[in-house]
mmCIF file as gemmi writes it, N, C-alpha and C atoms, coordinates in Angstrom:
data_model
loop_
_atom_site.group_PDB
_atom_site.id
_atom_site.type_symbol
_atom_site.label_atom_id
_atom_site.label_alt_id
_atom_site.label_comp_id
_atom_site.label_asym_id
_atom_site.label_entity_id
_atom_site.label_seq_id
_atom_site.pdbx_PDB_ins_code
_atom_site.Cartn_x
_atom_site.Cartn_y
_atom_site.Cartn_z
_atom_site.occupancy
_atom_site.B_iso_or_equiv
_atom_site.pdbx_formal_charge
_atom_site.auth_seq_id
_atom_site.auth_asym_id
_atom_site.pdbx_PDB_model_num
ATOM 1 N N . UNK Axp A 1 ? 0.45 -0.958 -0.059 1 0 ? 1 A 1
ATOM 2 C CA . UNK Axp A 1 ? 0.148 0.725 -0.222 1 0 ? 1 A 1
ATOM 3 C C . UNK Axp A 1 ? 0.893 1.177 -0.376 1 0 ? 1 A 1
ATOM 4 N N . UNK Axp A 2 ? 0.486 1.922 -0.42 1 0 ? 2 A 1
ATOM 5 C CA . UNK Axp A 2 ? 0.733 3.169 -1.14 1 0 ? 2 A 1
ATOM 6 C C . UNK Axp A 2 ? 0.47 4.528 -1.502 1 0 ? 2 A 1
ATOM 7 N N . UNK Axp A 3 ? 0.78 5.902 -0.527 1 0 ? 3 A 1
ATOM 8 C CA . UNK Axp A 3 ? -0.122 6.671 -1.066 1 0 ? 3 A 1
ATOM 9 C C . UNK Axp A 3 ? 0.763 7.822 -1.378 1 0 ? 3 A 1
ATOM 10 N N . UNK Axp A 4 ? 0.218 8.55 -2.274 1 0 ? 4 A 1
ATOM 11 C CA . UNK Axp A 4 ? 0.507 9.146 -3.391 1 0 ? 4 A 1
ATOM 12 C C . UNK Axp A 4 ? 1.035 10.71 -3.6 1 0 ? 4 A 1
ATOM 13 N N . UNK Axp A 5 ? 1.581 11.163 -3.05 1 0 ? 5 A 1
ATOM 14 C CA . UNK Axp A 5 ? 0.987 13.277 -3.274 1 0 ? 5 A 1
ATOM 15 C C . UNK Axp A 5 ? 1.152 13.268 -4.517 1 0 ? 5 A 1
ATOM 16 N N . UNK Axp A 6 ? 0.275 13.795 -4.203 1 0 ? 6 A 1
ATOM 17 C CA . UNK Axp A 6 ? -0.832 15.76 -5.768 1 0 ? 6 A 1
ATOM 18 C C . UNK Axp A 6 ? -0.435 16.501 -5.968 1 0 ? 6 A 1
ATOM 19 N N . UNK Axp A 7 ? 0.003 16.544 -4.806 1 0 ? 7 A 1
ATOM 20 C CA . UNK Axp A 7 ? 0.031 18.2 -5.118 1 0 ? 7 A 1
ATOM 21 C C . UNK Axp A 7 ? 0.715 19.276 -5.463 1 0 ? 7 A 1
ATOM 22 N N . UNK Axp A 8 ? 1.695 18.541 -6.048 1 0 ? 8 A 1
ATOM 23 C CA . UNK Axp A 8 ? 2.586 19.184 -7.813 1 0 ? 8 A 1
ATOM 24 C C . UNK Axp A 8 ? 1.127 19.614 -9.096 1 0 ? 8 A 1
ATOM 25 N N . UNK Axp A 9 ? 0.725 18.405 -9.293 1 0 ? 9 A 1
ATOM 26 C CA . UNK Axp A 9 ? -0.68 18.975 -9.855 1 0 ? 9 A 1
ATOM 27 C C . UNK Axp A 9 ? -1.329 19.682 -9.412 1 0 ? 9 A 1
ATOM 28 N N . UNK Axp A 10 ? -1.613 19.99 -8.203 1 0 ? 10 A 1
ATOM 29 C CA . UNK Axp A 10 ? -3.222 20.506 -8.292 1 0 ? 10 A 1
ATOM 30 C C . UNK Axp A 10 ? -2.261 22.158 -7.87 1 0 ? 10 A 1
ATOM 31 N N . UNK Axp A 11 ? -0.925 22.195 -7.743 1 0 ? 11 A 1
ATOM 32 C CA . UNK Axp A 11 ? -1.045 23.694 -6.782 1 0 ? 11 A 1
ATOM 33 C C . UNK Axp A 11 ? -0.667 23.919 -8.782 1 0 ? 11 A 1
ATOM 34 N N . UNK Axp A 12 ? 0.458 23.515 -9.88 1 0 ? 12 A 1
ATOM 35 C CA . UNK Axp A 12 ? 0.52 23.603 -11.07 1 0 ? 12 A 1
ATOM 36 C C . UNK Axp A 12 ? -0.898 23.649 -12.188 1 0 ? 12 A 1
ATOM 37 N N . UNK Axp A 13 ? -1.638 22.855 -11.926 1 0 ? 13 A 1
ATOM 38 C CA . UNK Axp A 13 ? -2.958 23.251 -12.04 1 0 ? 13 A 1
ATOM 39 C C . UNK Axp A 13 ? -3.896 24.91 -12.173 1 0 ? 13 A 1
ATOM 40 N N . UNK Axp A 14 ? -3.434 25.254 -10.695 1 0 ? 14 A 1
ATOM 41 C CA . UNK Axp A 14 ? -4.012 26.363 -10.062 1 0 ? 14 A 1
ATOM 42 C C . UNK Axp A 14 ? -2.886 27.353 -10.154 1 0 ? 14 A 1
ATOM 43 N N . UNK Axp A 15 ? -1.859 27.311 -10.996 1 0 ? 15 A 1
ATOM 44 C CA . UNK Axp A 15 ? -1.447 28.634 -10.953 1 0 ? 15 A 1
ATOM 45 C C . UNK Axp A 15 ? -0.25 29.516 -9.505 1 0 ? 15 A 1
ATOM 46 N N . UNK Axp A 16 ? -0.261 27.88 -8.649 1 0 ? 16 A 1
ATOM 47 C CA . UNK Axp A 16 ? 0.287 29.073 -7.334 1 0 ? 16 A 1
ATOM 48 C C . UNK Axp A 16 ? 1.44 27.904 -7.222 1 0 ? 16 A 1
ATOM 49 N N . UNK Axp A 17 ? 2.523 29.389 -7.058 1 0 ? 17 A 1
ATOM 50 C CA . UNK Axp A 17 ? 3.86 29.024 -6.553 1 0 ? 17 A 1
ATOM 51 C C . UNK Axp A 17 ? 4.129 27.568 -4.701 1 0 ? 17 A 1
ATOM 52 N N . UNK Axp A 18 ? 5.211 27.693 -4.268 1 0 ? 18 A 1
ATOM 53 C CA . UNK Axp A 18 ? 5.672 26.438 -3.146 1 0 ? 18 A 1
ATOM 54 C C . UNK Axp A 18 ? 5.382 28.038 -2.452 1 0 ? 18 A 1
ATOM 55 N N . UNK Axp A 19 ? 6.186 28.596 -2.607 1 0 ? 19 A 1
ATOM 56 C CA . UNK Axp A 19 ? 6.393 29.591 -1.28 1 0 ? 19 A 1
ATOM 57 C C . UNK Axp A 19 ? 4.727 31.497 -1.421 1 0 ? 19 A 1
ATOM 58 N N . UNK Axp A 20 ? 4.522 30.973 -2.334 1 0 ? 20 A 1
ATOM 59 C CA . UNK Axp A 20 ? 3.049 31.734 -2.359 1 0 ? 20 A 1
ATOM 60 C C . UNK Axp A 20 ? 1.401 30.975 -1.117 1 0 ? 20 A 1
ATOM 61 N N . UNK Axp A 21 ? 1.558 29.431 -1.64 1 0 ? 21 A 1
ATOM 62 C CA . UNK Axp A 21 ? 0.859 28.645 -1.278 1 0 ? 21 A 1
ATOM 63 C C . UNK Axp A 21 ? 1.717 28.479 0.595 1 0 ? 21 A 1
ATOM 64 N N . UNK Axp A 22 ? 2.788 27.877 0.487 1 0 ? 22 A 1
ATOM 65 C CA . UNK Axp A 22 ? 3.042 28.277 2.042 1 0 ? 22 A 1
ATOM 66 C C . UNK Axp A 22 ? 3.374 29.457 2.912 1 0 ? 22 A 1
ATOM 67 N N . UNK Axp A 23 ? 2.791 30.865 2.671 1 0 ? 23 A 1
ATOM 68 C CA . UNK Axp A 23 ? 3.168 31.26 3.022 1 0 ? 23 A 1
ATOM 69 C C . UNK Axp A 23 ? 1.151 31.647 3.419 1 0 ? 23 A 1
ATOM 70 N N . UNK Axp A 24 ? 0.862 31.727 2.149 1 0 ? 24 A 1
ATOM 71 C CA . UNK Axp A 24 ? -0.789 31.473 2.79 1 0 ? 24 A 1
ATOM 72 C C . UNK Axp A 24 ? -1.718 30.876 3.654 1 0 ? 24 A 1
ATOM 73 N N . UNK Axp A 25 ? -0.188 29.004 3.353 1 0 ? 25 A 1
ATOM 74 C CA . UNK Axp A 25 ? -1.226 27.883 4.906 1 0 ? 25 A 1
ATOM 75 C C . UNK Axp A 25 ? -0.398 28.536 5.792 1 0 ? 25 A 1
ATOM 76 N N . UNK Axp A 26 ? 0.254 28.492 6.339 1 0 ? 26 A 1
ATOM 77 C CA . UNK Axp A 26 ? 1.113 29.797 7.205 1 0 ? 26 A 1
ATOM 78 C C . UNK Axp A 26 ? 2.146 28.126 7.978 1 0 ? 26 A 1
ATOM 79 N N . UNK Axp A 27 ? 2.933 27.943 6.315 1 0 ? 27 A 1
ATOM 80 C CA . UNK Axp A 27 ? 4.016 27.011 7.164 1 0 ? 27 A 1
ATOM 81 C C . UNK Axp A 27 ? 5.119 26.825 5.888 1 0 ? 27 A 1
ATOM 82 N N . UNK Axp A 28 ? 6.422 26.446 6.578 1 0 ? 28 A 1
ATOM 83 C CA . UNK Axp A 28 ? 7.435 27.015 6.134 1 0 ? 28 A 1
ATOM 84 C C . UNK Axp A 28 ? 7.338 26.146 4.53 1 0 ? 28 A 1
ATOM 85 N N . UNK Axp A 29 ? 7.929 27.557 4.098 1 0 ? 29 A 1
ATOM 86 C CA . UNK Axp A 29 ? 8.787 26.655 2.276 1 0 ? 29 A 1
ATOM 87 C C . UNK Axp A 29 ? 9.141 25.164 2.406 1 0 ? 29 A 1
ATOM 88 N N . UNK Axp A 30 ? 10.059 24.762 3.004 1 0 ? 30 A 1
ATOM 89 C CA . UNK Axp A 30 ? 10.732 23.811 3.388 1 0 ? 30 A 1
ATOM 90 C C . UNK Axp A 30 ? 9.583 22.881 4.01 1 0 ? 30 A 1
ATOM 91 N N . UNK Axp A 31 ? 9.23 22.842 4.963 1 0 ? 31 A 1
ATOM 92 C CA . UNK Axp A 31 ? 7.546 21.969 4.985 1 0 ? 31 A 1
ATOM 93 C C . UNK Axp A 31 ? 6.776 20.99 4.013 1 0 ? 31 A 1
ATOM 94 N N . UNK Axp A 32 ? 5.966 23.047 3.502 1 0 ? 32 A 1
ATOM 95 C CA . UNK Axp A 32 ? 6.03 21.859 1.976 1 0 ? 32 A 1
ATOM 96 C C . UNK Axp A 32 ? 6.119 22.075 0.557 1 0 ? 32 A 1
ATOM 97 N N . UNK Axp A 33 ? 7.204 22.28 0.738 1 0 ? 33 A 1
ATOM 98 C CA . UNK Axp A 33 ? 8.717 21.696 -0.566 1 0 ? 33 A 1
ATOM 99 C C . UNK Axp A 33 ? 8.87 19.941 -0.475 1 0 ? 33 A 1
ATOM 100 N N . UNK Axp A 34 ? 8.718 19.309 1.643 1 0 ? 34 A 1
ATOM 101 C CA . UNK Axp A 34 ? 8.412 18.373 1.443 1 0 ? 34 A 1
ATOM 102 C C . UNK Axp A 34 ? 7.798 17.403 1.255 1 0 ? 34 A 1
ATOM 103 N N . UNK Axp A 35 ? 6.655 17.836 1.799 1 0 ? 35 A 1
ATOM 104 C CA . UNK Axp A 35 ? 5.315 17.571 1.74 1 0 ? 35 A 1
ATOM 105 C C . UNK Axp A 35 ? 4.427 17.421 -0.577 1 0 ? 35 A 1
ATOM 106 N N . UNK Axp A 36 ? 4.924 18.383 -0.655 1 0 ? 36 A 1
ATOM 107 C CA . UNK Axp A 36 ? 4.885 18.577 -2.496 1 0 ? 36 A 1
ATOM 108 C C . UNK Axp A 36 ? 5.891 16.976 -2.772 1 0 ? 36 A 1
ATOM 109 N N . UNK Axp A 37 ? 7.159 16.778 -2.157 1 0 ? 37 A 1
ATOM 110 C CA . UNK Axp A 37 ? 8.145 16.016 -2.952 1 0 ? 37 A 1
ATOM 111 C C . UNK Axp A 37 ? 8.09 15.061 -3.178 1 0 ? 37 A 1
ATOM 112 N N . UNK Axp A 38 ? 7.051 14.381 -2.3 1 0 ? 38 A 1
ATOM 113 C CA . UNK Axp A 38 ? 6.424 12.913 -0.766 1 0 ? 38 A 1
ATOM 114 C C . UNK Axp A 38 ? 8.076 12.695 -0.24 1 0 ? 38 A 1
ATOM 115 N N . UNK Axp A 39 ? 8.131 13.1 0.158 1 0 ? 39 A 1
ATOM 116 C CA . UNK Axp A 39 ? 9.182 13.52 1.227 1 0 ? 39 A 1
ATOM 117 C C . UNK Axp A 39 ? 9.042 12.285 3.161 1 0 ? 39 A 1
ATOM 118 N N . UNK Axp A 40 ? 7.38 12.821 3.583 1 0 ? 40 A 1
ATOM 119 C CA . UNK Axp A 40 ? 6.779 12.829 4.939 1 0 ? 40 A 1
ATOM 120 C C . UNK Axp A 40 ? 6.249 11.487 4.94 1 0 ? 40 A 1
ATOM 121 N N . UNK Axp A 41 ? 6.227 10.833 6.024 1 0 ? 41 A 1
ATOM 122 C CA . UNK Axp A 41 ? 5.76 10.095 6.018 1 0 ? 41 A 1
ATOM 123 C C . UNK Axp A 41 ? 3.878 10.502 6.645 1 0 ? 41 A 1
ATOM 124 N N . UNK Axp A 42 ? 3.567 11.523 7.191 1 0 ? 42 A 1
ATOM 125 C CA . UNK Axp A 42 ? 2.379 12.404 7.571 1 0 ? 42 A 1
ATOM 126 C C . UNK Axp A 42 ? 2.319 13.789 7.514 1 0 ? 42 A 1
ATOM 127 N N . UNK Axp A 43 ? 0.423 14.549 7.663 1 0 ? 43 A 1
ATOM 128 C CA . UNK Axp A 43 ? 0.703 15.319 7.646 1 0 ? 43 A 1
ATOM 129 C C . UNK Axp A 43 ? -0.612 15.807 8.002 1 0 ? 43 A 1
ATOM 130 N N . UNK Axp A 44 ? -0.04 16.898 8.963 1 0 ? 44 A 1
ATOM 131 C CA . UNK Axp A 44 ? -1.191 16.88 9.87 1 0 ? 44 A 1
ATOM 132 C C . UNK Axp A 44 ? -2.483 17.196 9.051 1 0 ? 44 A 1
ATOM 133 N N . UNK Axp A 45 ? -4.523 17.09 9.84 1 0 ? 45 A 1
ATOM 134 C CA . UNK Axp A 45 ? -5.877 17.222 9.207 1 0 ? 45 A 1
ATOM 135 C C . UNK Axp A 45 ? -5.188 19.222 9.375 1 0 ? 45 A 1
ATOM 136 N N . UNK Axp A 46 ? -5.552 19.352 10.566 1 0 ? 46 A 1
ATOM 137 C CA . UNK Axp A 46 ? -4.892 20.988 9.677 1 0 ? 46 A 1
ATOM 138 C C . UNK Axp A 46 ? -4.113 22.082 8.3 1 0 ? 46 A 1
ATOM 139 N N . UNK Axp A 47 ? -3.219 21.052 8.349 1 0 ? 47 A 1
ATOM 140 C CA . UNK Axp A 47 ? -2.11 21.366 7.292 1 0 ? 47 A 1
ATOM 141 C C . UNK Axp A 47 ? -2.897 21.173 6.02 1 0 ? 47 A 1
ATOM 142 N N . UNK Axp A 48 ? -3.594 20.2 6.106 1 0 ? 48 A 1
ATOM 143 C CA . UNK Axp A 48 ? -4.854 19.102 4.781 1 0 ? 48 A 1
ATOM 144 C C . UNK Axp A 48 ? -5.009 20.752 4.318 1 0 ? 48 A 1
ATOM 145 N N . UNK Axp A 49 ? -6.011 20.039 6.065 1 0 ? 49 A 1
ATOM 146 C CA . UNK Axp A 49 ? -7.53 21.122 5.268 1 0 ? 49 A 1
ATOM 147 C C . UNK Axp A 49 ? -6.948 23.151 4.993 1 0 ? 49 A 1
ATOM 148 N N . UNK Axp A 50 ? -6.36 23.969 5.978 1 0 ? 50 A 1
ATOM 149 C CA . UNK Axp A 50 ? -5.513 24.735 5.021 1 0 ? 50 A 1
ATOM 150 C C . UNK Axp A 50 ? -5.29 24.983 3.952 1 0 ? 50 A 1
ATOM 151 N N . UNK Axp A 51 ? -4.367 24.29 3.16 1 0 ? 51 A 1
ATOM 152 C CA . UNK Axp A 51 ? -4.385 23.185 1.384 1 0 ? 51 A 1
ATOM 153 C C . UNK Axp A 51 ? -5.313 23.606 0.896 1 0 ? 51 A 1
ATOM 154 N N . UNK Axp A 52 ? -6.124 22.726 1.115 1 0 ? 52 A 1
ATOM 155 C CA . UNK Axp A 52 ? -7.598 22.064 0.331 1 0 ? 52 A 1
ATOM 156 C C . UNK Axp A 52 ? -8.465 23.736 0.906 1 0 ? 52 A 1
ATOM 157 N N . UNK Axp A 53 ? -8.207 24.139 1.42 1 0 ? 53 A 1
ATOM 158 C CA . UNK Axp A 53 ? -9.401 25.112 1.563 1 0 ? 53 A 1
ATOM 159 C C . UNK Axp A 53 ? -8.333 26.323 0.4 1 0 ? 53 A 1
ATOM 160 N N . UNK Axp A 54 ? -6.746 26.815 0.366 1 0 ? 54 A 1
ATOM 161 C CA . UNK Axp A 54 ? -6.741 26.904 -0.203 1 0 ? 54 A 1
ATOM 162 C C . UNK Axp A 54 ? -6.311 27.177 -1.512 1 0 ? 54 A 1
ATOM 163 N N . UNK Axp A 55 ? -6.52 26.038 -2.617 1 0 ? 55 A 1
ATOM 164 C CA . UNK Axp A 55 ? -6.708 25.463 -3.302 1 0 ? 55 A 1
ATOM 165 C C . UNK Axp A 55 ? -7.949 25.226 -4.429 1 0 ? 55 A 1
ATOM 166 N N . UNK Axp A 56 ? -9.28 24.884 -3.542 1 0 ? 56 A 1
ATOM 167 C CA . UNK Axp A 56 ? -9.679 24.718 -3.311 1 0 ? 56 A 1
ATOM 168 C C . UNK Axp A 56 ? -10.238 23.889 -4.269 1 0 ? 56 A 1
ATOM 169 N N . UNK Axp A 57 ? -10.537 23.148 -3.062 1 0 ? 57 A 1
ATOM 170 C CA . UNK Axp A 57 ? -9.442 21.415 -4.317 1 0 ? 57 A 1
ATOM 171 C C . UNK Axp A 57 ? -9.918 20.014 -2.846 1 0 ? 57 A 1
ATOM 172 N N . UNK Axp A 58 ? -10.591 18.551 -3.169 1 0 ? 58 A 1
ATOM 173 C CA . UNK Axp A 58 ? -10.727 18.136 -1.627 1 0 ? 58 A 1
ATOM 174 C C . UNK Axp A 58 ? -8.661 17.458 -1.877 1 0 ? 58 A 1
ATOM 175 N N . UNK Axp A 59 ? -9.52 16.652 -0.864 1 0 ? 59 A 1
ATOM 176 C CA . UNK Axp A 59 ? -7.852 16.062 -0.153 1 0 ? 59 A 1
ATOM 177 C C . UNK Axp A 59 ? -7.603 14.618 -0.874 1 0 ? 59 A 1
ATOM 178 N N . UNK Axp A 60 ? -8.636 14.55 -1.752 1 0 ? 60 A 1
ATOM 179 C CA . UNK Axp A 60 ? -7.824 13.526 -2.608 1 0 ? 60 A 1
ATOM 180 C C . UNK Axp A 60 ? -7.772 13.671 -3.185 1 0 ? 60 A 1
ATOM 181 N N . UNK Axp A 61 ? -8.522 14.703 -4.067 1 0 ? 61 A 1
ATOM 182 C CA . UNK Axp A 61 ? -6.914 15.528 -5.375 1 0 ? 61 A 1
ATOM 183 C C . UNK Axp A 61 ? -5.58 15.706 -5.522 1 0 ? 61 A 1
ATOM 184 N N . UNK Axp A 62 ? -5.343 15.828 -4.291 1 0 ? 62 A 1
ATOM 185 C CA . UNK Axp A 62 ? -4.017 15.827 -3.485 1 0 ? 62 A 1
ATOM 186 C C . UNK Axp A 62 ? -3.168 14.352 -2.597 1 0 ? 62 A 1
ATOM 187 N N . UNK Axp A 63 ? -3.732 13.491 -2.098 1 0 ? 63 A 1
ATOM 188 C CA . UNK Axp A 63 ? -3.407 12.138 -1.916 1 0 ? 63 A 1
ATOM 189 C C . UNK Axp A 63 ? -4.471 10.86 -3.168 1 0 ? 63 A 1
ATOM 190 N N . UNK Axp A 64 ? -3.28 10.256 -3.115 1 0 ? 64 A 1
ATOM 191 C CA . UNK Axp A 64 ? -4.08 8.357 -4.107 1 0 ? 64 A 1
ATOM 192 C C . UNK Axp A 64 ? -3.542 7.396 -3.42 1 0 ? 64 A 1
ATOM 193 N N . UNK Axp A 65 ? -4.263 6.963 -2.744 1 0 ? 65 A 1
ATOM 194 C CA . UNK Axp A 65 ? -3.629 5.043 -2.852 1 0 ? 65 A 1
ATOM 195 C C . UNK Axp A 65 ? -3.899 4.871 -4.143 1 0 ? 65 A 1
ATOM 196 N N . UNK Axp A 66 ? -2.373 3.452 -3.994 1 0 ? 66 A 1
ATOM 197 C CA . UNK Axp A 66 ? -1.845 3.397 -5.183 1 0 ? 66 A 1
ATOM 198 C C . UNK Axp A 66 ? -1.462 1.128 -4.113 1 0 ? 66 A 1
ATOM 199 N N . UNK Axp A 67 ? -2.319 0.592 -4.615 1 0 ? 67 A 1
ATOM 200 C CA . UNK Axp A 67 ? -1.425 -0.873 -4.225 1 0 ? 67 A 1
ATOM 201 C C . UNK Axp A 67 ? -0.124 -1.605 -4.627 1 0 ? 67 A 1
ATOM 202 N N . UNK Axp A 68 ? 0.132 -1.073 -4.026 1 0 ? 68 A 1
ATOM 203 C CA . UNK Axp A 68 ? 1.74 -1.858 -4.492 1 0 ? 68 A 1
ATOM 204 C C . UNK Axp A 68 ? 2.304 -3.344 -3.672 1 0 ? 68 A 1
ATOM 205 N N . UNK Axp A 69 ? 1.472 -3.892 -3.689 1 0 ? 69 A 1
ATOM 206 C CA . UNK Axp A 69 ? 1.573 -5.824 -2.766 1 0 ? 69 A 1
ATOM 207 C C . UNK Axp A 69 ? 1.772 -6.328 -4.283 1 0 ? 69 A 1
ATOM 208 N N . UNK Axp A 70 ? 1.439 -6.127 -4.996 1 0 ? 70 A 1
ATOM 209 C CA . UNK Axp A 70 ? 1.229 -6.877 -6.919 1 0 ? 70 A 1
ATOM 210 C C . UNK Axp A 70 ? -0.524 -7.534 -6.527 1 0 ? 70 A 1
ATOM 211 N N . UNK Axp A 71 ? -0.683 -7.318 -5.849 1 0 ? 71 A 1
ATOM 212 C CA . UNK Axp A 71 ? -1.878 -7.924 -6.4 1 0 ? 71 A 1
ATOM 213 C C . UNK Axp A 71 ? -3.172 -7.522 -6.756 1 0 ? 71 A 1
ATOM 214 N N . UNK Axp A 72 ? -3.896 -8.264 -7.571 1 0 ? 72 A 1
ATOM 215 C CA . UNK Axp A 72 ? -4.673 -8.118 -8.1 1 0 ? 72 A 1
ATOM 216 C C . UNK Axp A 72 ? -6.385 -7.532 -7.416 1 0 ? 72 A 1
Protein backbone atom coordinates (compact mmCIF):
# COMPACT_ATOMS: atom_id res chain seq x y z
CA UNK A 1 0.00 0.00 0.00
CA UNK A 2 1.31 3.44 -0.88
CA UNK A 3 -0.06 6.94 -0.64
CA UNK A 4 1.02 9.19 -3.50
CA UNK A 5 0.97 12.95 -3.04
CA UNK A 6 -0.31 14.92 -6.03
CA UNK A 7 0.14 18.37 -4.51
CA UNK A 8 2.51 19.43 -7.30
CA UNK A 9 -0.13 18.69 -9.93
CA UNK A 10 -2.86 20.61 -8.10
CA UNK A 11 -0.52 23.55 -7.54
CA UNK A 12 0.36 23.62 -11.24
CA UNK A 13 -3.33 23.49 -12.20
CA UNK A 14 -4.02 26.44 -9.88
CA UNK A 15 -0.86 28.28 -11.00
CA UNK A 16 0.36 28.89 -7.46
CA UNK A 17 3.99 28.80 -6.39
CA UNK A 18 5.33 26.87 -3.44
CA UNK A 19 6.26 30.09 -1.64
CA UNK A 20 2.85 31.67 -2.16
CA UNK A 21 1.00 28.57 -0.96
CA UNK A 22 3.28 28.17 2.06
CA UNK A 23 2.67 31.78 3.06
CA UNK A 24 -1.10 31.53 2.64
CA UNK A 25 -1.28 28.20 4.52
CA UNK A 26 1.10 29.35 7.24
CA UNK A 27 3.79 26.69 7.02
CA UNK A 28 7.48 26.87 6.19
CA UNK A 29 8.55 26.60 2.55
CA UNK A 30 10.78 23.65 3.42
CA UNK A 31 7.96 21.71 5.04
CA UNK A 32 5.64 22.33 2.12
CA UNK A 33 8.42 21.30 -0.27
CA UNK A 34 8.82 18.00 1.59
CA UNK A 35 5.08 17.45 1.42
CA UNK A 36 4.98 18.32 -2.29
CA UNK A 37 7.81 15.89 -3.03
CA UNK A 38 6.41 13.05 -0.94
CA UNK A 39 9.24 13.16 1.60
CA UNK A 40 6.92 13.02 4.63
CA UNK A 41 5.38 10.14 6.51
CA UNK A 42 2.33 12.07 7.67
CA UNK A 43 0.40 15.30 7.41
CA UNK A 44 -1.74 17.03 10.02
CA UNK A 45 -5.42 17.38 9.20
CA UNK A 46 -5.14 21.08 10.05
CA UNK A 47 -2.45 21.48 7.38
CA UNK A 48 -4.39 19.40 4.85
CA UNK A 49 -7.51 21.46 5.56
CA UNK A 50 -5.61 24.74 5.04
CA UNK A 51 -4.09 23.50 1.76
CA UNK A 52 -7.46 22.28 0.45
CA UNK A 53 -9.12 25.54 1.47
CA UNK A 54 -6.50 27.62 -0.31
CA UNK A 55 -6.42 25.45 -3.45
CA UNK A 56 -10.21 24.97 -3.44
CA UNK A 57 -9.87 21.21 -3.74
CA UNK A 58 -10.69 18.00 -1.91
CA UNK A 59 -8.14 15.84 -0.05
CA UNK A 60 -8.63 13.20 -2.74
CA UNK A 61 -7.28 15.65 -5.30
CA UNK A 62 -3.99 15.72 -3.40
CA UNK A 63 -3.77 12.17 -2.01
CA UNK A 64 -3.95 8.98 -4.05
CA UNK A 65 -3.83 5.39 -2.80
CA UNK A 66 -1.91 2.90 -4.95
CA UNK A 67 -1.85 -0.82 -4.17
CA UNK A 68 1.78 -1.79 -4.42
CA UNK A 69 1.46 -5.35 -3.07
CA UNK A 70 1.46 -6.85 -6.56
CA UNK A 71 -1.95 -8.41 -6.01
CA UNK A 72 -4.86 -7.59 -8.25
